[in-house]
Structure formats: C-alpha cells, structure tokens
C-alpha positions as CSV (number, residue, x, y, z in Angstrom):
1,M,0.0,0.0,0.0
2,V,2.8,2.4,0.9
3,A,4.6,1.5,-2.4
4,E,1.5,2.3,-4.4
5,D,1.0,5.7,-2.6
6,T,4.7,6.5,-3.4
7,K,4.2,5.7,-7.1
8,K,1.1,7.8,-7.2
9,T,2.9,10.7,-5.6
10,A,5.8,10.4,-7.9
11,K,3.5,10.2,-10.9
12,S,1.6,13.3,-9.7
13,G,4.9,15.2,-9.3
14,K,6.0,14.4,-12.8
15,E,2.6,15.5,-14.2
16,K,2.8,18.8,-12.3
17,K,6.3,19.4,-13.7
18,K,5.1,18.7,-17.3
19,G,2.1,21.0,-16.7
20,S,4.3,23.7,-15.3
21,F,6.7,23.4,-18.3
22,W,3.9,23.9,-20.8
23,R,2.5,26.8,-18.9
24,E,5.9,28.4,-18.7
25,L,6.8,27.7,-22.4
26,P,4.9,30.7,-23.8
27,V,6.6,33.0,-21.3
28,L,10.1,31.6,-22.3
29,V,9.3,32.1,-26.0
30,V,8.2,35.8,-25.3
31,V,11.3,36.4,-23.2
32,A,13.5,34.9,-25.9
33,L,11.9,37.1,-28.6
34,V,12.2,40.2,-26.5
35,L,15.9,39.5,-25.8
36,A,16.4,38.8,-29.6
37,F,14.8,42.1,-30.4
38,L,16.9,44.1,-27.9
39,I,20.1,42.4,-29.2
40,K,19.1,42.9,-32.8
41,S,18.2,46.6,-32.2
42,F,21.3,47.7,-30.2
43,V,24.1,45.1,-30.2
44,V,24.6,42.5,-32.9
45,Q,22.4,41.5,-35.8
46,A,22.7,38.6,-38.2
47,F,22.4,39.6,-41.8
48,Y,21.6,37.4,-44.8
49,I,23.6,38.0,-48.0
50,P,21.0,38.3,-50.8
51,S,23.1,38.9,-53.9
52,E,26.4,38.3,-55.6
53,S,27.6,42.0,-55.3
54,M,30.2,41.2,-52.6
55,E,31.7,38.0,-54.1
56,N,34.1,36.5,-53.4
57,T,34.4,38.1,-50.0
58,L,30.8,37.2,-49.3
59,L,28.8,34.7,-51.2
60,K,25.0,34.7,-51.8
61,N,23.2,33.0,-48.8
62,D,26.2,33.6,-46.5
63,R,25.2,34.9,-43.0
64,V,27.3,37.6,-41.3
65,L,27.1,39.2,-37.9
66,V,26.9,43.0,-37.9
67,N,28.3,45.0,-34.9
68,K,25.9,47.9,-34.2
69,L,27.9,49.4,-31.4
70,V,31.3,49.8,-33.0
71,Y,30.5,53.2,-34.6
72,H,29.6,54.7,-31.2
73,V,33.3,54.3,-30.1
74,R,35.1,54.8,-33.4
75,D,34.5,56.4,-36.8
76,I,33.6,54.5,-40.0
77,E,36.8,53.6,-41.7
78,R,37.8,53.1,-45.4
79,G,37.7,49.3,-46.1
80,D,34.9,48.6,-43.6
81,V,32.2,46.3,-44.8
82,V,29.0,48.0,-43.7
83,V,25.3,47.2,-43.8
84,F,23.1,50.2,-44.4
85,S,19.5,50.9,-45.2
86,G,18.4,52.0,-48.7
87,V,14.9,52.9,-47.7
88,D,13.7,56.1,-49.5
89,S,16.9,56.2,-51.5
90,W,18.3,53.2,-53.4
91,D,16.1,50.5,-54.9
92,G,16.7,47.0,-53.6
93,E,19.1,44.7,-55.3
94,V,16.8,41.7,-54.8
95,E,13.0,41.5,-55.3
96,Y,11.1,41.7,-52.0
97,E,7.4,40.8,-51.5
98,E,5.5,42.6,-48.7
99,P,4.1,40.0,-46.2
100,S,0.5,39.3,-47.1
101,N,-0.8,39.2,-43.4
102,P,0.4,40.1,-39.9
103,V,1.4,36.5,-39.2
104,A,3.6,36.3,-42.2
105,A,5.0,39.8,-41.3
106,F,5.9,38.5,-37.8
107,F,7.7,35.5,-39.1
108,H,9.5,37.6,-41.7
109,W,10.7,39.9,-38.8
110,V,11.9,36.9,-36.9
111,G,13.7,35.6,-40.0
112,T,15.3,39.0,-40.5
113,A,16.4,39.2,-36.9
114,F,18.2,35.9,-37.1
115,G,19.6,36.4,-40.6
116,V,17.5,33.7,-42.3
117,V,15.9,36.0,-44.8
118,P,17.0,39.4,-46.3
119,G,15.8,42.7,-45.1
120,E,13.5,44.9,-47.2
121,K,16.1,47.3,-48.4
122,D,19.3,46.5,-46.6
123,Y,22.6,46.7,-48.5
124,I,26.1,45.4,-47.7
125,K,29.0,47.2,-49.4
126,R,32.6,48.2,-48.7
127,V,33.4,51.7,-47.7
128,I,35.8,53.3,-50.2
129,G,35.5,57.0,-49.4
130,I,34.6,58.8,-46.3
131,P,33.6,62.5,-45.9
132,G,36.2,64.8,-47.5
133,D,37.8,62.1,-49.7
134,T,38.1,62.5,-53.4
135,V,37.4,59.1,-55.0
136,K,38.3,58.7,-58.7
137,C,38.6,56.0,-61.3
138,C,40.7,55.4,-63.0
139,D,44.4,56.3,-63.0
140,K,46.8,55.3,-65.8
141,A,47.1,51.8,-64.3
142,G,43.3,51.4,-64.2
143,R,43.1,51.7,-60.4
144,V,40.6,53.4,-58.1
145,T,42.3,56.3,-56.2
146,V,41.4,58.0,-53.0
147,N,42.9,61.4,-52.4
148,G,45.3,60.6,-55.3
149,V,46.5,57.4,-53.6
150,P,45.9,54.2,-55.7
151,L,44.3,51.3,-54.0
152,D,45.6,47.7,-54.4
153,E,42.3,45.8,-54.5
154,K,43.6,42.4,-55.5
155,S,42.9,40.9,-52.1
156,Y,39.2,41.4,-52.2
157,L,38.2,42.3,-55.8
158,Y,36.3,39.6,-57.7
159,P,38.7,37.6,-59.9
160,G,38.7,39.0,-63.5
161,N,36.9,42.2,-62.6
162,E,38.3,45.7,-63.3
163,P,38.2,48.2,-60.4
164,S,35.4,49.9,-62.3
165,Q,33.8,49.6,-65.8
166,K,33.1,53.3,-65.8
167,N,35.1,56.4,-65.0
168,F,34.0,58.7,-62.2
169,E,35.3,61.3,-59.8
170,I,33.6,62.6,-56.7
171,K,34.5,64.6,-53.6
172,V,32.5,62.8,-50.8
173,P,30.2,65.3,-49.1
174,Q,30.1,65.7,-45.3
175,N,28.1,63.0,-43.4
176,R,28.1,60.7,-46.5
177,L,30.1,57.7,-47.8
178,W,31.1,56.3,-51.1
179,V,30.6,52.5,-51.2
180,M,31.3,49.8,-53.7
181,G,30.8,46.1,-53.9
182,D,33.7,43.7,-54.3
183,H,32.1,42.1,-57.4
184,R,32.3,45.3,-59.5
185,D,30.7,43.8,-62.6
186,V,27.4,43.2,-61.0
187,S,27.3,45.5,-58.0
188,L,24.7,48.3,-58.0
189,D,26.7,50.5,-55.8
190,S,27.5,54.2,-55.6
191,R,28.6,54.3,-59.2
192,E,25.1,53.4,-60.3
193,H,23.5,56.1,-58.3
194,Q,25.5,59.1,-59.4
195,G,22.3,60.8,-60.7
196,D,20.7,60.6,-57.2
197,P,20.9,63.2,-54.5
198,G,24.4,63.0,-53.0
199,G,26.0,61.9,-56.3
200,G,25.8,58.2,-55.3
201,T,27.0,58.5,-51.8
202,I,25.0,57.2,-48.8
203,P,24.1,59.0,-45.5
204,V,26.3,58.0,-42.6
205,D,23.2,57.9,-40.4
206,Q,21.8,55.1,-42.6
207,V,24.6,52.8,-41.7
208,I,23.3,50.0,-39.5
209,G,26.7,48.6,-38.5
210,R,29.9,46.8,-39.5
211,A,29.9,43.2,-40.8
212,F,32.8,41.7,-38.9
213,V,32.5,37.9,-39.2
214,I,30.9,35.2,-41.5
215,V,29.0,32.7,-39.3
216,W,27.3,30.5,-41.9
217,P,28.1,28.2,-43.5
218,F,30.6,27.0,-40.9
219,S,33.0,26.0,-43.7
220,R,33.3,29.7,-44.6
221,A,33.4,31.1,-41.0
222,T,36.0,33.8,-40.9
223,T,36.5,37.4,-39.8
224,L,36.2,40.4,-42.2
225,P,39.3,42.7,-41.5
226,I,40.1,45.9,-43.2
227,P,42.4,45.2,-46.2
228,D,46.0,46.4,-45.9
229,T,45.7,48.9,-48.8
230,F,43.5,51.1,-46.7
231,A,46.3,51.5,-44.1
232,Q,48.4,53.7,-46.4
233,P,49.2,56.9,-44.3
234,A,48.6,59.2,-47.3
235,L,44.9,58.2,-47.3
236,K,44.3,59.5,-43.8
237,A,45.0,63.2,-44.6
238,A,41.7,64.3,-45.9
239,G,38.7,62.3,-44.7
240,V,37.0,62.5,-41.3
241,V,33.6,61.0,-40.6
242,G,33.0,63.0,-37.4
243,G,30.7,60.5,-35.7
244,A,32.5,58.8,-32.8
245,T,35.4,61.3,-32.5
246,P,33.3,64.1,-30.9
247,L,31.9,61.6,-28.5
248,L,35.3,60.4,-27.4
249,A,36.6,64.0,-27.2
250,G,33.6,64.8,-25.0
251,V,34.4,61.9,-22.7
252,A,38.1,62.9,-22.6
253,G,37.2,66.4,-21.7
254,A,34.7,65.4,-19.0
255,V,37.1,63.3,-17.1
256,P,39.4,66.2,-15.9
257,L,36.3,68.1,-14.8
258,V,35.0,65.2,-12.7
259,L,38.4,64.8,-11.1
260,W,38.7,68.6,-10.4
261,R,35.2,68.5,-8.8
262,R,36.1,65.6,-6.5
263,R,39.3,67.3,-5.3
264,R,37.4,70.5,-4.6
265,Q,34.8,68.6,-2.6
266,A,37.5,66.7,-0.7
267,R,39.2,70.0,0.3
268,R,35.9,71.3,1.6
C-alpha cells in the first residue's frame, strides 16, 4: 500500500512538472523574442547576403554578424564592410514581397532578426571613401584612387573584374560615404546612383553597423578585417567621418572636470 502511494505521488509530481513546463513555455518564448529584439536593435544583428555583389568576400546565402555598437566608439573607416538601409533612396538589389498578413510579417521579422531572410532594403558594401575624400577612377594603371593614392584591391576584388567599368570622380560630401561592392561587374553601388541626391553617396546615419564575421556556412566562417591597402598613411590626410570622434573627445574632456570637482569637494 505504501509503495502504491509512493508511485502515485511520484507520478503526480511528474505530471505537475510537465504541466508547469507547458505553462511556462509561452513566457520563455516571449522572453527569448524580447531579448532577440533588444540584441538585434542595439548590439549585434545577423544579416543574410541576398546577392552576388560582394563576391568572393561574401557569397550569396552567407550569413554575417553586424556590430551595431562599434561606430559609437570609433569612426567608420575606409575598407569597412558595412550594412546600411536604402529605404527612401536606393532600390533594392533583390525582389522583396511585402508579407500578405500580420502572421507572415511577424515570421519575416523573426527571420530577418536571425539572418534567415534578407531585409527589405538593406545593402552590404565596402566603404571606399569617407567625408572629404576625393574618389576617382581610374588612374593610368586602371586603379581606383582615394585622395590621389591608388588602391591595391587584389585581395578582395572579384577575380577577373576591373576596379570599375566606368570612369567617375567625386568629392564625398560631409556625413556621407562612397561605397562599392567587391564584385564590381554586378554590384549596383555608388557608381550606379551618381544621378541621385548625394551623387551616389549614402548618408552616414543610414549605416546599421559593421559586418565583422561570417558565421554561416561553418565551412566559410572567418573574420572580415580591413584590407591592408587602406592602411596607407597618405589616405588619412583628408577624410574625417566625425561620428564617434566628438563623443570620445567629450568623454576625454569630461574626465578632468570630474576629477577637479572631486578634489574640490574633498578640500571642503
């Protein structure tokens, strides 16, 4: 009799645990989605590569992680691979169908958050010129130049592509960027939008973040560093983005004031 009561008690405990799990599951799902939304909005976002415009650096259907905090502590640099929004400016490089109902829209949002499907008008390109730069193509050797300095693009340019099929020259306006895809023959980048406001450049405030690592497929997992050609000292003379630098300068200026105030209070 005691053994039977023990079995019933154990069975009842297991049933309660199962019931508790199923009651808590919706809460866990909601919490997971809220955390995913916060991380996607402010920290890191997965991004799906929808086209061939960045081959062979990035292949179609690759997934990358985009750092959304980095440009709060440093400026955008030449050579960065950035994701930016083309809403109200550039047309998308891939066809996008608006979700037909709220349920489909929700699942599309989840897919975008986890880098499973492409965003509506998100682009991924390489920054070639920052505000103040003069970007030109081509010099006598057929190279893109920035502030008169030729770029050696062999490490990332798609094999067999020329640096550009068309000639151009632009002085990048303040608060804007000149961006190009690594697969120049197919990339609809700044060169293809020279008739738009800004002469093909994109607004700095439309940049979502910096793509810093390929995470899928695992066989292609690698980081996305800035190519060595952008480290040439002569490049750094003209361009200044002016995003993170004022913030850092403000922090640096605030520290002495705080220390002075503390010393003054201690004396009192």
